[in-house]
MDAnalysis code that builds the backbone (N, CA, C; Angstrom):
import MDAnalysis as mda
import numpy as np

u = mda.Universe.empty(261, n_residues=87, atom_resindex=np.repeat(np.arange(87), 3), trajectory=True)
u.add_TopologyAttr("name", ["N", "CA", "C"] * 87)
u.add_TopologyAttr("resid", np.arange(1, 88))
u.add_TopologyAttr("resname", ["MET", "LYS", "ARG", "LYS", "ALA", "ASP", "PHE", "ILE", "MET", "GLN", "ASN", "VAL", "GLY", "GLY", "GLU", "ASN", "LEU", "LEU", "VAL", "PRO", "LEU", "GLY", "ALA", "GLN", "VAL", "MET", "ASP", "LEU", "ASN", "GLY", "ILE", "ILE", "THR", "LEU", "ASN", "ASN", "THR", "GLY", "VAL", "CYS", "VAL", "TRP", "GLU", "LEU", "LEU", "ALA", "GLN", "GLU", "CYS", "SER", "LEU", "ASP", "GLU", "LEU", "THR", "ALA", "ALA", "VAL", "ALA", "GLU", "ARG", "PHE", "ASP", "VAL", "PRO", "PRO", "GLU", "ARG", "ALA", "ARG", "ALA", "ASP", "ALA", "GLN", "THR", "PHE", "LEU", "ASP", "LYS", "ILE", "ALA", "LYS", "MET", "GLY", "LEU", "ILE", "GLU"])
u.atoms.positions = np.array([
    [-6.042, -24.931, -81.167],
    [-7.108, -24.310, -80.416],
    [-8.426, -24.554, -81.133],
    [-9.495, -24.446, -80.376],
    [-10.827, -24.717, -80.897],
    [-11.824, -23.903, -80.077],
    [-12.913, -23.500, -80.706],
    [-13.919, -22.740, -79.967],
    [-14.703, -23.663, -79.041],
    [-15.220, -23.084, -77.970],
    [-16.068, -23.847, -77.062],
    [-17.447, -23.994, -77.684],
    [-18.129, -25.046, -77.313],
    [-19.414, -25.373, -77.931],
    [-20.590, -24.617, -77.320],
    [-20.360, -23.826, -76.285],
    [-21.496, -23.187, -75.627],
    [-21.800, -21.776, -76.145],
    [-21.332, -21.466, -77.358],
    [-21.693, -20.236, -78.059],
    [-21.954, -20.578, -79.515],
    [-22.950, -19.942, -80.105],
    [-23.219, -20.112, -81.526],
    [-23.248, -18.728, -82.179],
    [-23.003, -18.696, -83.470],
    [-23.064, -17.447, -84.209],
    [-24.426, -17.367, -84.890],
    [-25.058, -16.208, -84.753],
    [-26.342, -15.952, -85.389],
    [-26.281, -14.603, -86.090],
    [-26.951, -14.512, -87.242],
    [-27.060, -13.239, -87.923],
    [-28.392, -12.628, -87.521],
    [-28.323, -11.456, -86.892],
    [-29.520, -10.763, -86.430],
    [-29.476, -9.345, -86.993],
    [-30.431, -9.036, -87.843],
    [-30.500, -7.698, -88.427],
    [-29.257, -7.306, -89.195],
    [-28.616, -8.283, -89.831],
    [-27.423, -8.008, -90.610],
    [-26.135, -7.992, -89.800],
    [-26.224, -8.213, -88.494],
    [-25.046, -8.268, -87.626],
    [-24.784, -9.714, -87.221],
    [-23.523, -10.120, -87.232],
    [-23.143, -11.454, -86.779],
    [-22.832, -11.392, -85.294],
    [-23.605, -12.133, -84.509],
    [-23.489, -12.111, -83.051],
    [-23.124, -13.483, -82.523],
    [-22.337, -13.506, -81.450],
    [-22.104, -14.746, -80.717],
    [-23.135, -14.798, -79.607],
    [-23.881, -15.884, -79.595],
    [-24.984, -16.049, -78.661],
    [-24.648, -17.186, -77.704],
    [-24.709, -16.919, -76.390],
    [-24.407, -17.976, -75.429],
    [-25.552, -18.982, -75.323],
    [-25.191, -20.197, -74.978],
    [-26.170, -21.269, -74.772],
    [-26.120, -21.717, -73.311],
    [-27.217, -22.214, -72.816],
    [-27.260, -22.797, -71.482],
    [-26.842, -21.826, -70.393],
    [-26.014, -22.308, -69.475],
    [-25.599, -21.531, -68.311],
    [-24.793, -20.293, -68.690],
    [-24.191, -20.288, -69.874],
    [-23.383, -19.147, -70.308],
    [-24.210, -17.868, -70.441],
    [-25.526, -18.005, -70.616],
    [-26.392, -16.835, -70.760],
    [-26.263, -15.934, -69.537],
    [-26.175, -16.528, -68.362],
    [-26.107, -15.757, -67.116],
    [-24.749, -15.072, -66.935],
    [-23.703, -15.594, -67.573],
    [-22.355, -15.058, -67.387],
    [-21.995, -13.945, -68.368],
    [-22.757, -13.802, -69.433],
    [-22.419, -12.820, -70.460],
    [-22.860, -11.433, -70.042],
    [-21.951, -10.478, -70.196],
    [-22.208, -9.095, -69.828],
    [-22.212, -8.193, -71.051],
    [-22.992, -8.506, -72.050],
    [-23.031, -7.705, -73.260],
    [-23.217, -8.567, -74.484],
    [-23.118, -7.921, -75.637],
    [-23.298, -8.599, -76.907],
    [-21.944, -8.668, -77.609],
    [-21.666, -9.809, -78.213],
    [-20.417, -9.986, -78.943],
    [-20.745, -9.949, -80.429],
    [-20.275, -8.898, -81.112],
    [-20.490, -8.787, -82.551],
    [-19.191, -9.136, -83.272],
    [-19.330, -9.730, -84.444],
    [-18.173, -10.157, -85.218],
    [-18.126, -9.421, -86.551],
    [-16.928, -8.973, -86.911],
    [-16.735, -8.440, -88.253],
    [-16.453, -9.628, -89.180],
    [-16.156, -9.354, -90.448],
    [-15.949, -10.442, -91.406],
    [-14.770, -11.345, -91.029],
    [-13.699, -10.747, -90.527],
    [-12.553, -11.553, -90.104],
    [-12.935, -12.430, -88.918],
    [-13.656, -11.864, -87.966],
    [-14.119, -12.638, -86.817],
    [-15.000, -13.801, -87.225],
    [-15.882, -13.573, -88.178],
    [-16.749, -14.646, -88.684],
    [-15.904, -15.762, -89.291],
    [-14.934, -15.387, -90.106],
    [-14.062, -16.369, -90.755],
    [-13.326, -17.206, -89.708],
    [-12.696, -16.549, -88.749],
    [-11.932, -17.261, -87.721],
    [-12.854, -18.117, -86.866],
    [-14.008, -17.575, -86.475],
    [-14.954, -18.340, -85.651],
    [-15.382, -19.623, -86.367],
    [-15.696, -19.511, -87.648],
    [-16.099, -20.691, -88.412],
    [-14.972, -21.721, -88.479],
    [-13.745, -21.261, -88.688],
    [-12.602, -22.175, -88.751],
    [-12.345, -22.861, -87.415],
    [-12.637, -22.167, -86.330],
    [-12.400, -22.727, -85.000],
    [-13.402, -23.812, -84.606],
    [-14.316, -24.147, -85.502],
    [-15.202, -25.286, -85.246],
    [-14.373, -26.568, -85.165],
    [-13.235, -26.560, -85.853],
    [-12.280, -27.678, -85.818],
    [-10.985, -27.158, -85.181],
    [-10.196, -28.062, -84.686],
    [-8.892, -27.693, -84.111],
    [-8.055, -26.992, -85.187],
    [-7.539, -25.805, -84.871],
    [-6.738, -25.012, -85.819],
    [-5.558, -24.385, -85.106],
    [-4.491, -24.203, -85.840],
    [-3.341, -23.465, -85.320],
    [-3.434, -22.022, -85.803],
    [-2.646, -21.151, -85.200],
    [-2.602, -19.761, -85.650],
    [-2.112, -19.683, -87.094],
    [-1.182, -20.536, -87.460],
    [-0.693, -20.546, -88.843],
    [-1.797, -20.908, -89.831],
    [-2.632, -21.878, -89.478],
    [-3.752, -22.261, -90.351],
    [-4.764, -21.130, -90.460],
    [-5.049, -20.481, -89.343],
    [-5.985, -19.353, -89.360],
    [-5.424, -18.208, -90.200],
    [-4.137, -17.928, -90.048],
    [-3.482, -16.866, -90.814],
    [-3.595, -17.125, -92.313],
    [-3.290, -18.332, -92.731],
    [-3.351, -18.673, -94.158],
    [-4.767, -18.519, -94.697],
    [-5.749, -18.963, -93.931],
    [-7.144, -18.878, -94.379],
    [-7.611, -17.429, -94.485],
    [-7.277, -16.607, -93.500],
    [-7.674, -15.196, -93.528],
    [-6.975, -14.473, -94.675],
    [-5.690, -14.729, -94.865],
    [-4.943, -14.086, -95.953],
    [-5.555, -14.429, -97.302],
    [-5.907, -15.692, -97.475],
    [-6.495, -16.121, -98.752],
    [-7.893, -15.555, -98.948],
    [-8.717, -15.635, -97.924],
    [-10.113, -15.207, -98.062],
    [-10.241, -13.708, -98.316],
    [-9.388, -12.910, -97.651],
    [-9.522, -11.457, -97.759],
    [-8.430, -10.815, -98.614],
    [-7.574, -11.648, -99.220],
    [-6.516, -11.173, -100.099],
    [-5.685, -10.073, -99.433],
    [-5.187, -10.397, -98.238],
    [-4.334, -9.475, -97.493],
    [-2.983, -10.146, -97.242],
    [-1.951, -9.364, -96.966],
    [-0.644, -9.952, -96.671],
    [-0.714, -10.825, -95.412],
    [0.097, -11.871, -95.366],
    [0.080, -12.770, -94.206],
    [0.313, -12.059, -92.873],
    [1.136, -11.012, -92.866],
    [1.403, -10.287, -91.618],
    [0.131, -9.648, -91.073],
    [-0.644, -9.058, -91.971],
    [-1.896, -8.427, -91.542],
    [-2.908, -9.482, -91.120],
    [-2.999, -10.570, -91.874],
    [-3.927, -11.651, -91.537],
    [-3.606, -12.222, -90.160],
    [-2.322, -12.418, -89.884],
    [-1.900, -12.964, -88.586],
    [-2.253, -11.992, -87.455],
    [-1.987, -10.712, -87.667],
    [-2.297, -9.709, -86.643],
    [-3.793, -9.647, -86.371],
    [-4.604, -9.672, -87.422],
    [-6.063, -9.624, -87.257],
    [-6.578, -10.874, -86.546],
    [-6.080, -12.039, -86.954],
    [-6.505, -13.290, -86.323],
    [-6.091, -13.312, -84.856],
    [-4.860, -12.855, -84.574],
    [-4.375, -12.854, -83.190],
    [-5.182, -11.903, -82.315],
    [-5.527, -10.746, -82.841],
    [-6.343, -9.786, -82.094],
    [-7.685, -10.412, -81.720],
    [-8.319, -11.065, -82.689],
    [-9.603, -11.716, -82.421],
    [-9.435, -12.835, -81.399],
    [-8.412, -13.660, -81.558],
    [-8.167, -14.761, -80.621],
    [-7.929, -14.239, -79.215],
    [-7.170, -13.171, -79.090],
    [-6.917, -12.591, -77.759],
    [-8.218, -12.162, -77.094],
    [-9.092, -11.535, -77.872],
    [-10.367, -11.063, -77.312],
    [-11.257, -12.221, -76.871],
    [-11.382, -13.245, -77.719],
    [-12.278, -14.334, -77.329],
    [-11.647, -15.230, -76.264],
    [-10.327, -15.263, -76.198],
    [-9.658, -16.023, -75.130],
    [-9.950, -15.374, -73.780],
    [-9.922, -14.040, -73.723],
    [-10.225, -13.323, -72.476],
    [-11.651, -13.602, -72.009],
    [-12.533, -13.880, -72.960],
    [-13.929, -14.188, -72.620],
    [-14.142, -15.672, -72.354],
    [-13.086, -16.465, -72.505],
    [-13.192, -17.890, -72.252],
    [-13.901, -18.669, -73.343],
    [-13.804, -18.211, -74.585],
    [-14.541, -18.845, -75.671],
    [-13.739, -19.866, -76.478],
    [-12.461, -20.035, -76.154],
    [-11.673, -21.048, -76.860],
    [-11.020, -22.001, -75.872],
    [-10.758, -23.213, -76.377],
    [-10.121, -24.254, -75.563],
    [-8.651, -24.292, -75.870],
])
């Protein structure tokens, strides 16, 4: 899976936000804020990644057990998939 190119992450006032580009601006119904795990996964999704690769990266970066890293990554993926942000 990989993120779609029509959203970028910007830090605004200390908050990490996903900002739509082009036609996506009209379709967005709110602001998407990212926590640290979301930022990590979003950055990794710039390239094609599997859930296993995302899990390993989150576990290493935040020093958490793989089960928790996988659950956190999956929760984030489910949310952005519902918004149509991944391919």
